[in-house]
N, C-alpha and C positions, 0 to 999 in steps of 0.2 A: 546566848542570844546575840544577834548582830543586826538589829533593825537599821542601824546606820553604818554598819561595818564596811569599811573601804579596804581595798587591797593595798599592800605596801607600795606596789608599783602597778601602774595601769597595764593591762594586757590588751593586745590588738590582734585582730585577724585580718589578713589581707583579703580583699574581696573585689571581684571584677566589676560589681555594680556600684558599691558605695566607697570603693578604694580602701577604706579601713573601717573595721567595726571595733569600737572601743568598749572595754569592760573595766569598770572601776569598782563595782560593788561585789563584795565577797559572795553573796548569795547567788548572783548571776553566774559567777565563775564556777561555783559548786554545782549549780543546776546543769550547766553545760557538760560537766564531767560525769553526770549520773549515767548509769547504763540505759535507762529509759530514753534519755535524750540522745545518747550516742547511737541508739537503734535507728534514729531518723536518717543517719548516713546511708542506711540500707533500704530506704524507701524513696523511690524516685518522685520528684515533684510532679512530673507530667505523665506518670504511668507508661503507657505504650507509645507515647509520642516519639520516643527515640527511634522507632521503626519507620517514622516518616521524616523527622528532622534529626539527623544522626548526632547532632551536638546536644540534644536534650537529655543529657545524662545526669543533670544536677539533682540534688536531693532535697527532701523536706528539711534536713539539717541546714543547708545553705539558706533556704528561704526563711526559716525561723530566726536565724541570726540576723538576716536582713530586716525583718519586721521589727525585731528588737532595736536595731540601730536607728531606724526611722523614728520610732517612738522616743528613743533616747534624745535624738536631736530636737524633736518637737518640744519635749517637756524641759530639757536642760537649756535649750537655746532660744526657743520662740515663746514659750508660755511663762517662763520664770518671771515672777514679779507682776504678772498681769492679773487684773480682776477676774473673778470666777474660777481661777485655778488654785486648787488646794495642794500645795507642794508636798503635804504628808502622804498623798496618793502616789507619789513618784515611784517608789519601789514596787508597789502593787501593779502599776501600769507596765513597768519593765518586765516583771515576771510573767504577767498574763500574755504580753506580746511574745516573749520567748517560747512559752509553752502552748500557744493557741492551737497548734497542729499536732500536739504530742500523741494523740490517739489514732492517727492515721495508720491504716493497715497497708499491706502490700497491694500494689495496683489499686489502691484506695477505693474509688467509687464502684468499679466493676466488681471487686471482691465483696464489697458491702451488699450489693444488690443480690448476689447469688446466695449469700448466707444470712441475709436479712439482719445485718448488723448496722450500727451507727457509730462512726468514729468519735463523735462527740460524747457518747456514753463512756467510751474507753478513755477519753481525755479526762473526764471527771473521775473515773475509777483510778487512774494512775496518780492524779493529784491528791486524791483523798484516801487512797489505799495504803497498804504496807509496802511502800516503795522508797527508793533512794530520793526520788523527787520530793515526796511528802516529808521525808526526814529533813531535807535541806530547807524546805519552806517553813517547817515548824521551828527552825532556828530563829526565824524572824518573830514568830509568835504562834501560840497554839491555834488561834483562829485564822491565821494567815492563809493556810491552804484552802479553807472554805471561801475566803474572800477572792482568791485567785480563780477558783472554780466558778464562782458567781459572775465574775467579769467575763469569762470565756462563754458562760452559758447565757449571757446578756440579762441576768437577773439582779445584778449589783445595783444598789440604790442610786449611786452616782452615775447618771447616764452619760455624762461627759466622758468619764473614764471608759465606758463601754464603747462609745462612738469612735474613740481613737483606734480601736482594734476591729470594730465591726460596724460599718455603716456604708453608705454609697460612695464615700471618699475616705478611705481608711488606710492605715499603714500596711495592712495585709494586701489589699489590692494594688497599692502603689508598688510594693516590692515585687509581687509576682508578675505584674505586667512588664516591668523593666528587666527582671531576671529572666523570665521566659523568652522575651524578645532577644536578649543577649545570647542565651544558649541555643535557641533555635536558629539564630542568624537572620531573623526577619527584622524589618524596620517598623512594623505596625505598632509595636507596643511602647515606643519611646514618646515621652512627653516631658515637660519642664517641671520635674519634681521640685527642684530648688526654688522655683518661683512659687509653687503651691505651698511649700512649707513656710516661706516668708510671709505669705498673706493669710495663714491660718490664725484664727483667734478663738479663745475659749469662751463659751457661753454657758448658761446654767445647765442645759441638757445635752449639748452637742457642740462639735466644732463647727464654726462658720468660716466663710471665706470673704475677704475684703473684695468689694466690687471691682477694684482695679485688677484683681487676679482672675476675672471671669474667663478670659480667653485661654488661660493655662488650664482651667478646669474643663472647658470645652474640648481641648486637645486630649486631656486625660480620658474623658468619656468616649470620644471617638476612637482612641487607642484601644480601649477595652472592647468596644464593639468589633473592631477589626481583628483583634487577637482571638476573640471567640470564634469568628467565622473562618479565619484564615489558618489558625493554629489549633485551638482547643477542639473544634468540631470538624477538623479536617477528615474527609471521608476515608482516607487510608488509615489514619489512626483509629477511627471507629471500626474499620474492618478488623484490625488487630484486637480491639476490645471485644468485638463479637466472638472471635475465635477463643480468646482467653475465657470469656464467660461460658462458652459452650464446653470447653475443657473441664472447667470446674463442675458444671452441671452433669457432664458425662461421668466424671469420677465419682461424684456423689451418688448417682443412680446405680452405678456398678457396685459400689459399696453396699447400698441398700438391698441389692439383689443377691448379695453374698459372693460376688465375683472375687476370685483369688488373684490379687495383684502380684506380679513378679517383684515389683518394688512396692512394698506395703506403705500406704500413705499415713505413716505414724503421726506426722504433724497435723494432719487434717482430721483425725478421727473425732475429736470433740466438735469440730465445725460440722462434720457430716451428721453427728448425733444431736446437734443443737444444744450442747451444754458447755459452752466455751468459758473457761476460766481466764482471769487476767493473765496468769502465767502462760497459758496456751497461746493467747493472743500475742503476747510480747515475743514469744519464741518463733513466730512465723513472720519472716521478712521476705523480700523479693529474691534474695539469694537462695533461700530454702525452696521457694516455689519453683524457681527456674531449675533447680536440681531435679525436682520431680518431673518437670516437663521434659528435661533431657532424658531421664530414665524411661518415662512413659512412651517415648517414641517407639520403644521396642516391646510394648505390651501386646498380648495376644488379641485384645479387643481392637478390631480394625478402625473403629470410629475414634477411640481415644488416641490410638497410635497416629492416625492421620492428622488429627487436629493438633497434636503436640508437634509433629513434624512441620506442619504449616507455621506454627508460631515460632519455633526455634529457627527454622530455615527461611523465614519470612516469605512463605508462599501463601499470600493472603487471598481472601475472597475478592472478587470483582463486585461491582455494584451498578445499579441503574436507579434513576429517579423513580420515586414512588409517591403517589398522592392518594390518601385513604378515601377516595370517592367510592361510590357504589360499584362503578365499572371496574376500578382498580382492585377492589376487594374481591370481586367475582373472578378476576384474572388470578389473584393470589390463591383462591380456592382451587381453581383449575390447575395452577402450577403445583400446588401441594399434591394433588392426585397424580400428576405426571411424574413428579419426583419419585413418588412411591413406585410407580410402574418401572421407572428407570433403575430402581434399586438404590436410590440415594435418599437417605433418611432426612425428610424436610425439617424435623425437629432440630437438627444440627447444621443443616446445609442450606436452608432457605429462611433468611432472617430479615425482618423489617426493623430498622433502627431509626430512632427519632431523636433529634437534638433541638433544644429550644432555649432562647435567651431573651431577657428583657434588659436592654442596656442602661436605661435610667427610668425611674418612675417618680411621679409626684405622690404626695401623701393621700392614701385611700383609707381613711379610718375604718376599722372593723374588719377589713379584708384579711384573710389568712396570709401570714407572711408579709404583713404590711411593711413598707420601707419608709424610713425617715428620709425626707428629701434633703438636698443640699441647699443651704441658705446663703445668700450673699448679704454681707454687711454694707449697707449703703453709706455714703458720706454723712448723711444726717442721723445715722445711728439706727435707722429702720432696717428690719430684716425682710428680704424679698426672696421667694423661692426661685431657684435657678431658671427653670423653664419659662418664668414670667419675664425674665430679662434677656434670655438667650434665644434667638430665633432658631439657631442650630439645634440646641437641646430640645426646644419645643417640638421640632419636627420629628424627633424620634422618641419623645417621652411617652411612656405607657404603651408603646407598640412592641408586642412580642413577635419575634420571628421564629418560625419552626421549619425544620427541614427533615424530610423522610427519605431514607435510602433502602433499597432492597438488595441484600447481599447474597451471593451464591458462588459456588466453586466452578469457575469457568473451565478449568482443566478437566474436571470430571465430564462436563458436558461436551467438550471438544474431542474427547476420546470416543470415537464412533465404532470402536471394535465390538462393542456390545450395545444393545438397545438403541440402535442407530435412529430408527424412525421417531421414537419417543424423545430422544435428546434433540433431534432437529426441530421438533415441534416446540420443545421448551425454549430453545434459542430464538425461534421465530417470535414467540410471545414476549420474551425479555427484550428483544430488539425493537419490537413494535410499540 
């Protein structure tokens, strides 16, 4: 057991965002060395975004270390000795921060949608199952893995601990905004994290921010808003995600129809059958998926082959704005029929994709997925909800923005050697 076990000598990781990541606790060092955590090196933080922003090759491993470092600084430098903070929760916070993304799969959310999986379920399974991570956590205490799992699942009784890792201003968001901005090369995601950390204060149920730090928090919220629309929801990235999703759908359909693959999808079989074990899940990373995509470029099935070539060679779909009005839906129905006449399968080549984000919200009790708001600590000790003090945040609070795009293969439509009349009609509708 090493509930307070320290390393003989501090370990450090050089990091482009935080300069150094410091590890002093033996359990943290042991967790980083587990095969389940090392797997995160092979899962990109931003999925297909590297096809839009070529620098976005960073991994969930990078990000997880970054979240850990922010939490370490908060509890070791800012919270220590303050009211409402129980220092016995320190190691629990650090472990939960490090492991919060442990269950992410390859290409994360796109992959989950196709196979109807939830990475949070796998995070729980890794922490509580027969794994190296579980063995390391049990060195702290037999009930320690369960506590870590509860913090990540947001069911742990100490809500202050939960809010450090999951809230509208948490270590997870602060790291991914700064890290993603750095690796994509954009300036939108930068904000004054140093200032925010200095003005954070512990309260019974959550972290609050001193009123003097309000402008730094405004900057953080606007950074998040800009990153979602300029980077995370970039239409070219979404085109790559559409193709990725369609590849997986096509491979699954072919498997169900008894198609004989030239490169048998061994690693996908349990996913296609819907009986995925933890071992199957951990064995599938992005390197494995890209191997299959490389091989499937040469499959006999023309749709699977074409989609894989598009992804590997970055021949992505083009897009046009789409608004789900009655008129636009009628056009979509017409386009679907015309695509079939042109010999282009609309199930794979005519796709509506929607993105939506809520940059900040005040408390709406009883609503599904309700969000705990950010509170400001006023000079007189009173707590005030952020949008009541900030005109800027009030202007965007509770306002969900949604964007719809219609994706299609322009190269197929521009090839007028066959079905010339139908393809011209399709292009007229898309341009209209």
